[in-house]
C-alpha positions as CSV (number, residue, x, y, z in Angstrom):
1,M,1.9,-7.5,-4.2
2,S,-0.3,-4.7,-5.3
3,R,0.6,-1.2,-6.4
4,L,-1.3,1.4,-4.5
5,P,-3.1,4.3,-6.2
6,R,-1.4,7.7,-5.6
7,A,-3.2,9.2,-3.0
8,Q,25.4,17.7,31.1
9,S,26.6,14.7,30.8
10,L,26.3,11.9,28.6
11,T,29.2,9.6,29.5
12,L,30.1,7.2,26.7
13,L,32.0,4.1,27.8
14,P,35.4,4.6,26.7
15,L,34.1,5.0,23.1
16,T,33.0,8.3,21.6
17,F,30.7,9.4,18.9
18,A,33.7,9.4,16.6
19,L,34.2,5.7,17.3
20,L,30.5,5.2,16.6
21,A,31.2,6.3,13.1
22,A,33.9,3.7,12.7
23,C,31.6,0.8,13.6
24,S,31.3,-1.9,11.0
25,E,27.5,-1.3,10.5
26,P,26.7,0.0,7.1
27,D,26.1,3.8,6.7
28,P,26.3,4.8,10.3
29,V,24.9,8.3,11.2
30,A,27.7,10.8,11.4
31,P,28.3,12.2,14.9
32,L,27.1,15.8,15.6
33,D,29.1,18.5,17.3
34,V,27.9,19.4,20.8
35,V,27.3,23.1,21.1
36,P,28.5,24.5,24.5
37,L,26.0,26.1,26.8
38,A,25.9,29.8,26.9
39,S,26.6,31.5,30.3
40,G,24.1,33.6,32.2
41,V,20.6,32.8,33.4
42,T,18.1,34.5,31.0
43,S,20.4,34.6,28.1
44,E,21.4,31.0,28.7
45,S,17.9,29.8,28.3
46,R,17.4,31.8,25.2
47,Q,20.6,30.5,23.7
48,L,19.9,27.0,24.7
49,A,16.4,27.2,23.0
50,H,18.1,28.4,19.9
51,Q,20.6,25.5,20.0
52,V,17.9,22.9,20.5
53,R,15.9,24.2,17.5
54,S,19.1,24.2,15.4
55,L,20.0,20.7,16.5
56,A,16.4,19.4,15.9
57,A,16.6,20.8,12.4
58,Q,19.9,19.1,11.8
59,R,18.4,15.8,12.8
60,G,15.3,16.2,10.7
61,I,13.0,16.6,13.8
62,T,10.4,18.8,12.2
63,P,6.9,20.1,12.9
64,M,4.2,17.5,12.2
65,P,2.7,17.6,8.7
66,P,-1.1,17.8,8.4
67,R,-3.0,14.5,8.3
68,P,-4.8,13.5,5.1
69,Q,-8.4,14.7,4.8
70,V,-11.0,12.2,5.8
71,R,-14.6,12.2,4.7
72,D,-17.1,12.3,7.6
73,G,-18.9,9.3,6.2
74,L,-15.7,7.3,6.0
75,E,-14.7,8.3,9.6
76,K,-18.1,7.2,10.9
77,L,-17.9,3.8,9.2
78,G,-14.4,3.2,10.4
79,Q,-15.4,4.1,14.0
80,M,-18.3,1.6,13.9
81,L,-16.1,-1.2,12.5
82,L,-13.3,-0.7,14.9
83,F,-15.5,-0.9,18.0
84,D,-17.8,-3.6,16.7
85,R,-17.2,-7.2,17.9
86,I,-18.9,-8.4,14.7
87,L,-15.5,-8.6,13.1
88,S,-14.3,-11.3,15.5
89,G,-15.1,-14.9,14.9
90,N,-16.9,-15.5,18.2
91,R,-18.2,-11.9,18.4
92,D,-16.4,-11.4,21.7
93,I,-13.7,-8.8,20.9
94,S,-13.3,-5.7,18.7
95,C,-10.2,-4.1,17.3
96,M,-10.4,-1.4,19.9
97,T,-10.5,-3.9,22.8
98,C,-6.7,-3.8,22.6
99,H,-6.4,-0.2,21.3
100,H,-8.9,1.5,23.5
101,P,-9.2,5.3,23.6
102,R,-9.5,5.2,27.4
103,L,-6.1,3.5,27.5
104,A,-4.3,5.9,25.1
105,T,-5.0,3.6,22.1
106,G,-3.4,0.6,23.9
107,D,-4.6,-1.8,26.6
108,G,-2.3,-1.0,29.5
109,R,-0.8,-4.5,29.3
110,S,2.7,-5.7,28.4
111,L,1.3,-8.4,26.2
112,A,-2.2,-8.1,24.7
113,I,-4.9,-10.7,25.4
114,G,-7.0,-11.6,22.4
115,Q,-10.3,-13.4,21.8
116,G,-11.8,-15.7,24.4
117,A,-11.1,-13.4,27.3
118,D,-13.1,-11.1,29.6
119,G,-12.5,-7.6,30.8
120,L,-10.7,-4.6,29.4
121,G,-7.1,-3.4,29.8
122,P,-5.1,-4.4,32.8
123,S,-8.1,-6.3,34.2
124,R,-8.5,-8.5,31.1
125,V,-8.1,-12.2,31.8
126,H,-8.0,-15.2,29.6
127,P,-9.2,-18.5,31.1
128,A,-6.2,-20.3,29.6
129,T,-3.8,-17.5,30.5
130,A,-3.2,-17.0,26.7
131,F,-1.3,-14.0,25.5
132,I,-0.7,-12.3,22.2
133,P,3.1,-12.5,21.5
134,R,3.6,-8.7,21.4
135,N,2.6,-5.5,23.0
136,A,-0.4,-3.7,21.4
137,P,1.3,-0.6,19.8
138,P,-0.3,2.8,20.1
139,L,-2.3,4.3,17.2
140,F,-1.2,7.9,17.4
141,N,-0.1,9.9,14.3
142,L,-0.1,6.9,12.0
143,H,0.1,9.2,8.9
144,L,3.8,9.5,9.8
145,V,4.8,5.8,9.3
146,K,5.1,3.5,6.3
147,H,5.8,0.3,8.2
148,L,3.0,-1.1,10.3
149,F,3.2,-3.5,13.2
150,W,6.4,-4.2,15.3
151,D,8.1,-6.1,12.5
152,G,6.9,-3.9,9.6
153,R,5.2,-6.7,7.8
154,V,2.8,-4.3,6.2
155,A,4.5,-1.5,4.3
156,V,4.7,0.4,1.0
157,D,8.1,-0.1,-0.6
158,A,10.1,2.5,-2.6
159,T,8.2,1.6,-5.8
160,G,4.8,2.3,-4.3
161,T,4.0,-1.4,-4.0
162,L,2.1,-2.7,-1.0
163,Q,3.9,-5.5,0.8
164,T,1.9,-7.7,3.1
165,P,2.0,-11.3,4.4
166,A,-1.0,-11.9,2.2
167,G,0.8,-11.3,-1.1
168,D,-1.4,-11.2,-4.1
169,K,-4.5,-12.1,-2.0
170,V,-4.7,-8.4,-1.4
171,T,-6.1,-7.9,-4.8
172,P,-6.1,-4.8,-7.0
173,A,-9.9,-4.5,-6.3
174,M,-9.0,-4.2,-2.6
175,T,-6.2,-1.7,-3.0
176,A,-8.3,0.4,-5.3
177,A,-10.2,1.4,-2.2
178,F,-7.1,2.4,-0.3
179,E,-6.7,6.1,0.3
180,F,-4.0,6.2,3.0
181,G,-1.1,4.1,1.8
182,S,-0.1,1.2,3.9
183,L,-2.3,2.3,6.8
184,S,-5.3,1.4,4.7
185,A,-4.3,-2.2,5.1
186,I,-4.2,-2.1,8.9
187,G,-7.6,-3.8,9.4
188,L,-6.9,-6.8,7.1
189,F,-4.7,-8.9,9.4
190,P,-5.9,-8.9,13.0
191,V,-9.2,-10.4,11.8
192,L,-7.2,-13.3,10.3
193,S,-5.4,-14.1,13.5
194,R,-6.9,-17.0,15.5
195,E,-5.4,-15.7,18.7
196,E,-6.3,-12.1,18.2
197,M,-9.8,-12.2,16.8
198,R,-10.9,-15.2,14.6
199,G,-10.9,-18.1,17.2
200,A,-9.9,-21.7,17.1
201,A,-11.1,-24.1,14.4
202,G,-14.6,-25.3,15.0
203,A,-15.6,-22.3,17.0
204,N,-17.4,-20.4,14.3
205,E,-17.8,-20.2,10.5
206,L,-14.8,-17.9,10.1
207,A,-12.6,-20.0,12.2
208,N,-13.5,-23.1,10.1
209,I,-11.9,-21.5,7.0
210,P,-8.3,-22.7,6.4
211,D,-5.6,-20.2,7.3
212,D,-4.3,-19.9,3.8
213,N,-7.7,-18.9,2.5
214,M,-7.6,-15.3,3.6
215,S,-10.0,-14.1,0.9
216,A,-12.7,-16.3,2.2
217,V,-12.3,-14.9,5.7
218,W,-12.6,-11.3,4.4
219,D,-15.6,-12.3,2.3
220,G,-17.2,-13.9,5.3
221,L,-16.8,-10.7,7.2
222,M,-18.4,-8.7,4.4
223,S,-21.3,-11.2,4.5
224,R,-21.8,-10.6,8.2
225,L,-21.7,-6.9,7.7
226,G,-24.0,-7.0,4.7
227,A,-26.7,-8.8,6.7
228,I,-27.0,-5.6,8.9
229,P,-28.9,-2.9,7.0
230,K,-27.2,-0.1,9.0
231,Y,-23.8,-1.2,7.8
232,R,-25.0,-1.2,4.2
233,Q,-26.1,2.4,4.7
234,L,-22.8,3.3,6.3
235,F,-20.7,1.8,3.6
236,E,-22.6,3.4,0.8
237,A,-22.4,6.8,2.6
238,A,-18.7,6.4,3.0
239,Y,-18.2,5.5,-0.7
240,P,-20.7,7.6,-2.6
241,G,-21.7,6.0,-5.9
242,T,-20.6,2.5,-5.0
243,R,-23.1,-0.2,-4.0
244,F,-22.3,-2.3,-1.0
245,D,-22.5,-5.5,-3.1
246,D,-19.6,-4.2,-5.2
247,M,-17.4,-3.6,-2.2
248,N,-14.9,-5.8,-0.4
249,F,-13.1,-5.9,2.9
250,G,-10.5,-3.4,1.5
251,H,-13.2,-0.8,1.8
252,A,-13.7,-1.7,5.5
253,S,-10.0,-1.6,6.3
254,N,-9.6,1.7,4.5
255,A,-12.5,3.1,6.6
256,M,-10.8,2.0,9.8
257,A,-7.6,3.8,8.7
258,G,-9.7,6.9,8.0
259,F,-11.1,6.9,11.6
260,L,-7.6,6.4,13.1
261,L,-6.3,9.4,11.2
262,K,-9.3,11.6,12.0
263,A,-9.3,10.7,15.7
264,F,-5.7,10.1,16.8
265,V,-3.5,12.7,15.1
266,F,-2.3,15.1,17.8
267,D,0.1,18.0,17.0
268,I,-0.2,20.6,19.8
269,S,2.2,19.4,22.4
270,P,4.6,21.8,24.3
271,W,7.2,20.6,21.9
272,D,5.1,21.8,18.9
273,R,4.6,25.2,20.5
274,F,8.4,25.3,21.2
275,L,9.2,24.5,17.6
276,A,6.8,27.3,16.5
277,G,8.9,29.8,18.5
278,S,7.6,29.8,22.1
279,D,10.6,29.4,24.4
280,P,8.4,29.2,27.5
281,A,6.6,26.1,26.1
282,L,9.3,23.9,27.7
283,T,10.3,24.0,31.3
284,D,14.0,24.5,32.0
285,E,14.3,20.8,32.8
286,Q,12.5,19.8,29.6
287,L,14.7,22.2,27.6
288,D,17.9,20.7,29.1
289,G,16.5,17.2,28.4
290,A,15.8,18.2,24.8
291,F,19.4,19.4,24.4
292,K,20.7,16.1,25.9
293,F,18.4,14.1,23.6
294,M,19.6,15.9,20.5
295,N,23.2,15.3,21.4
296,A,22.8,11.6,22.3
297,P,22.4,8.6,20.0
298,C,18.6,8.7,20.9
299,S,18.1,11.2,18.1
300,Q,19.8,9.0,15.5
301,C,16.8,6.6,15.6
302,H,14.1,8.8,17.1
303,N,13.8,11.6,14.6
304,G,11.4,13.0,12.0
305,A,8.1,14.6,12.9
306,G,7.0,11.6,15.0
307,F,10.4,11.0,16.6
308,S,10.9,7.7,14.8
309,D,13.1,6.8,11.8
310,D,10.5,4.2,10.8
311,D,13.3,1.6,10.8
312,F,14.2,-1.4,12.8
313,H,16.7,-1.8,15.6
314,N,17.8,-4.3,18.3
315,V,17.8,-2.2,21.5
316,A,18.6,-5.0,24.0
317,L,15.1,-5.9,25.2
318,A,14.3,-9.1,27.0
319,Q,11.9,-11.6,25.5
320,F,9.0,-13.3,27.3
321,G,5.6,-14.6,26.4
322,P,4.5,-17.1,23.8
323,G,7.0,-15.7,21.2
324,H,6.7,-16.2,17.4
325,G,7.8,-19.8,17.2
326,N,11.4,-18.9,16.8
327,G,14.5,-20.5,18.4
328,P,15.0,-23.8,20.2
329,S,12.2,-23.1,22.6
330,A,9.8,-21.8,19.9
331,R,9.2,-19.0,22.4
332,D,11.7,-16.6,20.9
333,D,10.8,-13.7,18.6
334,F,13.2,-12.9,15.8
335,G,11.4,-9.7,15.0
336,R,12.1,-8.2,11.6
337,M,13.9,-11.3,10.5
338,N,10.6,-13.1,10.4
339,V,9.6,-10.7,7.6
340,T,12.8,-10.4,5.6
341,G,14.5,-13.7,6.2
342,N,17.7,-11.7,6.6
343,P,19.8,-12.9,9.6
344,Q,21.0,-9.3,10.1
345,D,17.5,-8.4,11.1
346,I,17.3,-10.7,14.1
347,Y,15.8,-9.1,17.2
348,R,15.1,-5.9,15.3
349,F,11.8,-4.1,15.9
350,R,10.4,-0.9,14.6
351,S,11.4,2.3,16.4
352,T,8.2,3.5,18.1
353,M,7.2,7.2,17.8
354,L,7.7,9.1,21.0
355,R,4.8,11.5,20.7
356,N,2.4,10.9,23.6
357,V,4.9,8.3,24.9
358,E,4.2,9.4,28.4
359,L,0.7,7.9,28.0
360,T,1.4,4.7,26.1
361,G,3.2,2.3,28.4
362,P,4.2,-0.5,28.8
363,Y,7.2,0.0,26.6
364,G,9.0,-2.3,24.2
365,H,7.8,-4.9,21.7
366,A,6.8,-7.2,24.6
367,G,6.0,-4.4,27.0
368,E,9.2,-5.1,29.0
369,F,9.0,-1.9,31.0
370,T,6.0,-0.2,32.6
371,D,7.9,2.9,33.8
372,L,9.1,5.4,31.2
373,K,12.2,6.5,33.0
374,R,13.3,2.9,33.6
375,F,12.7,2.1,29.9
376,I,15.0,5.1,29.1
377,D,17.6,3.9,31.6
378,H,17.8,0.5,30.0
379,Y,19.7,2.0,27.1
380,S,22.5,2.9,29.5
381,Q,25.0,0.0,29.7
382,S,22.4,-2.1,27.9
383,A,24.3,-5.4,28.1
384,E,24.5,-5.2,31.9
385,K,20.9,-4.1,32.2
386,L,19.7,-7.0,30.0
387,R,21.7,-9.5,31.9
388,A,20.2,-8.2,35.1
389,Y,16.6,-8.3,33.8
390,S,15.0,-11.2,35.7
391,Q,11.7,-13.0,35.9
392,A,10.8,-10.6,38.7
393,D,11.0,-7.8,36.2
394,V,8.4,-9.3,33.9
395,P,5.3,-7.1,34.2
396,D,2.7,-9.6,33.0
397,L,3.7,-12.5,35.2
398,L,0.6,-14.7,35.4
399,L,0.8,-18.3,36.4
400,G,4.1,-18.7,34.6
401,A,2.6,-17.8,31.3
402,T,5.2,-15.2,30.5
403,L,8.5,-16.9,31.4
404,L,11.7,-15.3,30.1
405,T,13.3,-16.8,27.0
406,D,16.9,-17.7,27.4
407,N,18.3,-15.6,24.6
408,T,20.1,-12.8,26.4
409,E,23.6,-13.3,25.0
410,S,22.2,-13.6,21.4
411,I,20.4,-10.3,21.8
412,I,23.5,-8.6,23.3
413,A,25.7,-9.9,20.4
414,T,23.4,-8.4,17.8
415,R,22.6,-5.1,19.4
416,D,22.3,-1.9,17.4
417,F,25.8,-0.4,17.1
418,R,24.5,3.0,18.3
419,I,23.7,1.8,21.8
420,L,26.9,-0.2,22.4
421,P,28.9,2.6,24.1
422,V,26.0,4.4,25.8
423,A,26.2,5.0,29.6
424,F,24.5,7.8,31.5
425,D,23.5,8.6,35.1
426,D,20.1,8.8,36.8
427,E,20.0,12.6,36.5
428,F,20.5,12.3,32.7
429,A,17.7,9.7,32.5
430,G,15.4,12.1,34.5
431,K,16.1,15.0,32.2
432,L,15.3,12.8,29.1
433,T,12.1,11.6,30.8
434,S,11.0,15.2,31.4
435,F,11.6,16.0,27.7
436,M,9.4,13.0,26.8
437,H,6.6,14.6,28.8
438,A,6.9,17.6,26.6
439,L,5.8,15.5,23.6
440,T,2.4,14.9,25.0
441,D,-0.6,16.7,23.5
442,D,-3.0,17.3,26.4
443,R,-5.9,16.6,24.1
444,A,-4.8,12.9,24.1
445,R,-5.2,12.5,27.8
446,N,-8.9,11.9,27.7
447,L,-10.3,10.2,24.6
448,S,-13.4,8.6,26.1
449,H,-15.6,10.6,23.8
450,L,-14.4,8.6,20.9
451,T,-16.1,5.4,22.1
452,P,-19.5,5.1,20.6
453,R,-22.6,4.4,22.7
454,K,-23.6,1.6,20.4
455,V,-22.6,-0.2,17.1
456,P,-24.8,-1.5,14.3
457,S,-24.5,-5.1,15.3
458,G,-26.0,-4.4,18.7
459,L,-23.2,-6.2,20.4
460,P,-21.7,-4.8,23.6
461,V,-19.1,-2.0,23.2
462,D,-16.0,-2.0,25.4
463,R,-15.9,0.9,27.7
């Protein structure tokens, strides 16, 4: 562990919000009063807009704070590193292969496909039909989160201490380079994963390093980069006054975070304009959807500037794919419990931010849903929906590689208390979906300009 430097109609099955407060979960969110709609056409819209802003403030749904400042040299270095296959063991995949700008910082797949494969996005194919256990999460507005990855295994705790799977292998010399909290560590771990980037033992010099010798992998990557004169120039431009030979992979990871912050922070959606006082920024349907969202349990977990509480919840999602070695089949994924060891955290995953959510499907920790409205609908009568989810619903079905895991009843038994009573109709789901579209910043629709024409290694760049 290393200390970082400062740098109308929602129908609730016979339960009500009052009963939610009586659940046995610790510290449940208190229910909020529903403000009745005003009468009249023009005045109704005006009054409803006032109510939505008031409800948003009560729930802590605020305008987005500005991102940290990022030096141009740091941004440039981070961009090159993220798009350069030099960081993978076999030089066949970059970080952005699975988080491509053209695909809204994802890959358009339910389960990502790592090294050893060909193609980009939905057309990517692995010869052994191998999948990464989880969906590639979007990279928008990461200055708003403290926990990284679906299980939050990289985070800064309340004392300002960085918590990672690498423990003290993330040295003070590495964290001294960190400028953006836990986000500065984002590049340290995909390069260690054999399935994601490093490759199988015997395939290359990085893959031959034992898994527990993380420092040697990071040092090996710096040796690769240091053999390329252009990278030496970029590192020293990004960190003025520091020689490349005095740097470590913490400097590389920090630069990646800098690029992500400079490139992927978006804060001019219709919702942002609405919060700033423009009533016409939302359509009538979006405004109605916003009102319903604020009065539903949705806003108890999806709040804050990014519409996420940065916490972990079991929201009754099916499990398929290779899993994380959990359960009798070893194909289950216990989520947050794998990090904390706490049985209460089983099947809990981080609440995703909803900004630009229209663009970032498939949805769920394993990409269980490709359609946003259907993903929203699964929260209604979640036990019944999960029991009805079948192999035919698995989006990434490929030669049986993504078979469902038989854990349905275990997931249902440990669902988040907030969704237990929720039931709503198709119209309600449609209104919520319309509101979700109001969270899209139009500038995020086309990010192809962020892909560089070339990288210092000279390796191919995914386009």
